[in-house]
C-alpha positions in Angstrom: 36.6 36.2 74.0 37.9 32.8 75.0 37.9 30.0 72.4 36.4 26.8 73.6 39.0 24.1 74.1 38.7 20.4 73.1 37.8 18.3 76.1 38.1 14.5 75.9 35.9 12.7 78.4 37.6 9.7 79.9 35.7 6.5 80.8 35.7 5.2 84.4 37.7 2.1 83.4 40.1 1.1 80.6 40.1 -2.4 79.2 43.6 -2.4 77.6 47.1 -0.9 78.1 50.0 -0.9 75.7 53.4 0.7 75.7 54.8 2.7 72.7 58.4 4.0 72.7 59.0 7.5 71.4 61.3 7.4 68.3 63.7 10.2 67.3 61.6 10.7 64.2 58.5 11.5 66.4 60.1 14.8 67.5 59.4 18.2 65.9 61.5 21.3 65.9 60.4 22.0 69.5 62.3 18.8 70.5 59.1 17.0 71.7 56.5 14.7 70.1 54.7 16.6 67.3 51.0 16.4 66.8 51.4 14.5 63.6 53.5 11.9 65.4 51.0 11.6 68.2 48.4 10.5 65.6 50.8 7.8 64.5 51.4 6.7 68.1 47.6 6.5 68.7 47.2 4.5 65.5 49.9 2.0 66.6 48.2 1.7 70.1 44.8 1.2 68.4 46.2 -1.7 66.3 47.4 -3.3 69.6 44.0 -2.7 71.2 42.1 -4.2 68.2 44.3 -7.2 68.1 43.6 -7.8 71.8 39.9 -8.1 71.0 40.3 -10.4 68.0 40.5 -7.9 65.2 43.8 -8.8 63.5 44.0 -5.5 61.6 41.8 -2.5 61.0 41.8 -3.5 57.3 41.5 -6.9 55.8 43.3 -7.0 52.4 41.3 -10.1 51.2 37.7 -9.0 52.0 38.5 -5.3 51.9 36.4 -4.8 55.0 37.8 -2.6 57.7 37.5 0.5 59.8 37.8 4.1 58.8 38.6 6.9 61.2 36.0 9.7 60.9 37.2 12.1 63.6 39.9 12.6 66.1 40.3 14.8 69.2 43.5 15.2 71.1 43.9 17.2 74.3 47.6 17.7 75.0 48.5 17.7 78.7 52.3 17.5 78.7 55.3 17.0 76.5 56.8 13.6 75.5 60.5 13.3 74.5 62.8 10.8 72.7 63.5 7.9 75.0 60.1 8.1 76.7 58.0 5.0 76.7 54.3 6.0 76.5 51.8 4.0 78.4 48.5 4.2 76.5 45.3 3.1 78.3 42.4 2.4 75.9 38.7 1.6 75.9 35.9 1.2 73.4 33.1 3.7 73.9 29.9 5.1 72.5 29.0 2.1 70.3 26.5 2.7 67.6 25.0 1.0 64.6 28.1 1.5 62.4 31.0 1.9 64.8 32.5 3.1 68.0 34.9 5.5 69.6 38.3 4.5 71.0 39.4 6.6 74.0 43.1 6.9 74.9 44.8 8.1 78.1 48.5 8.6 77.5 51.2 8.9 80.3 55.0 8.7 80.2 57.0 6.2 82.2 57.1 8.5 85.2 53.3 8.7 85.3 53.1 12.2 83.9 50.0 12.8 81.8 50.8 13.5 78.2 47.5 13.4 76.3 43.8 12.4 76.2 42.4 11.4 72.9 39.4 10.0 71.1 39.0 8.5 67.6 35.7 7.8 66.0 35.9 4.6 64.1 33.3 3.3 61.6 33.0 -0.1 59.9 33.7 0.4 56.2 33.5 -1.7 53.1 36.4 -0.6 50.9 34.9 -2.5 47.9 31.7 -0.4 47.8 33.2 2.6 49.8 30.2 2.5 52.0 29.6 2.1 55.7 28.7 -1.3 57.0 27.0 -2.4 60.2 29.1 -3.0 63.3 29.5 -6.8 63.5 27.8 -8.2 66.7 31.0 -10.1 67.7 33.0 -6.9 67.6 30.4 -5.0 69.6 30.4 -7.7 72.2 34.2 -7.5 72.5 34.2 -3.7 72.8 31.6 -3.7 75.7 
């Protein structure tokens, strides 16, 4: 019996693109980007995306308000190697009362598809360790 595979649905349009170089430390024993390193690459790309919409960081050390990742799905489509510069297209998606998804489409510099991914982000108060409502200004920027 076939196991169902993770499928990441891509939006029709992406609102942001950034480039992330693959470091030698991103490689695993197979000589390509490992799944743990891909999560780091997506995190770096997400920080660029959030900055672009006016969120200076996904955690504010003063107020201790931030975002928390509640789930992640990665659908690998190809390999990435040291020296590649990954082009990551991103969009905010599926906004709700407490958060949103970030969807990622990753290609290498030659245009070859490397991965599709989605991270579920919720607004989080690290003082109380409870969820908080998605601020209206952030919701407006994500749409």
